[in-house]
C-alpha positions as CSV (number, residue, x, y, z in Angstrom):
1,M,120.8,86.2,113.2
2,R,121.6,88.9,110.7
3,C,118.2,89.5,109.3
4,L,114.7,89.1,110.7
5,I,111.8,89.0,108.2
6,I,108.3,89.4,109.6
7,D,105.7,88.4,107.0
8,L,102.5,90.0,108.4
9,H,99.0,89.4,107.0
10,S,95.4,89.1,108.1
11,F,92.8,86.5,107.2
12,S,89.1,85.9,107.6
13,D,87.4,82.8,108.7
14,E,85.0,83.0,105.7
15,T,87.8,83.1,103.2
16,V,89.8,80.2,104.6
17,N,86.5,78.2,104.9
18,R,85.7,78.9,101.3
19,L,89.2,78.1,100.0
20,F,90.0,75.1,102.1
21,G,86.7,74.0,103.7
22,W,88.2,74.3,107.2
23,T,86.1,75.5,110.1
24,D,88.3,75.8,113.2
25,F,90.5,78.9,113.1
26,P,93.0,80.3,115.6
27,D,93.2,84.0,116.4
28,V,96.8,84.0,115.4
29,C,98.6,81.7,113.0
30,I,102.4,81.5,113.1
31,G,104.0,80.3,109.9
32,T,107.6,79.0,109.8
33,E,109.9,77.7,107.1
34,P,112.3,74.9,108.1
35,D,115.9,76.0,108.5
36,Y,114.8,79.7,108.6
37,Y,113.1,80.2,112.0
38,S,114.0,80.6,115.6
39,E,112.2,78.3,118.1
40,E,112.9,80.9,120.8
41,L,111.1,83.6,118.7
42,V,108.2,81.3,118.0
43,Q,107.8,80.4,121.7
44,S,108.0,84.1,122.7
45,I,105.2,85.0,120.3
46,I,103.1,82.1,121.4
47,H,103.6,83.1,125.1
48,L,102.8,86.8,124.3
49,C,99.6,85.9,122.3
50,K,98.3,83.4,125.0
51,G,99.0,86.0,127.6
52,M,96.6,88.3,125.7
53,G,94.0,85.6,125.7
54,L,94.4,84.7,122.0
55,S,94.4,81.3,120.5
56,V,97.5,80.4,118.5
57,A,98.4,77.7,116.0
58,L,101.7,76.9,114.3
59,N,101.5,76.5,110.5
60,Y,97.7,76.3,110.6
61,S,95.7,77.6,108.8
62,Y,98.6,79.0,106.8
63,R,102.2,77.7,106.7
64,G,105.6,78.8,105.7
65,S,107.2,82.3,105.6
66,L,109.0,84.5,103.2
67,V,112.7,83.7,102.4
68,P,114.5,85.5,99.6
69,N,115.2,83.3,96.7
70,Q,119.0,83.9,96.8
71,Y,119.1,82.4,100.4
72,Y,116.5,79.7,100.1
73,G,118.0,76.2,100.3
74,K,121.2,77.5,101.8
75,K,122.3,76.7,105.4
76,D,123.6,79.2,108.0
77,T,122.4,82.3,106.1
78,G,121.6,84.3,109.2
79,I,118.0,84.8,107.9
80,V,115.2,84.2,110.3
81,S,111.7,84.5,108.8
82,I,108.3,84.2,110.5
83,M,104.8,84.8,109.2
84,L,102.1,86.2,111.4
85,E,98.5,85.8,110.2
86,I,96.1,87.7,112.4
87,N,92.4,86.7,112.2
88,K,90.3,89.7,111.2
89,R,87.8,88.9,113.9
90,I,90.4,90.2,116.3
91,T,90.8,93.6,114.6
92,M,87.5,93.9,112.8
93,P,84.8,92.1,114.9
94,K,82.0,93.3,112.8
95,P,81.9,93.2,109.0
96,L,82.3,96.6,107.3
97,F,80.1,95.5,104.4
98,S,77.2,93.1,104.2
99,N,75.6,91.3,101.3
100,E,72.3,91.6,103.0
101,R,70.0,94.5,102.1
102,A,68.5,96.7,104.8
């Protein structure tokens, strides 16, 4: 591996439900791109998350990860890319704003 790309985002249950109609969401989603990920890295992240009591899913509710265009489709580039989507309920358990009036 010459380059590790970590594509880090957060998501909310409400947004994914509105966009896709899904209702069952992990605490952490790991996204991978075929030919550009390390199984050892994925398993290490899964182990770390589960050790912290978090639920983890691979390529659900989001999938894929960033790979620079000039490397995409090429083999043996030395690029490893992984996406981590952290559910906002982990970092922001209560909404900051509400549509309800007091």
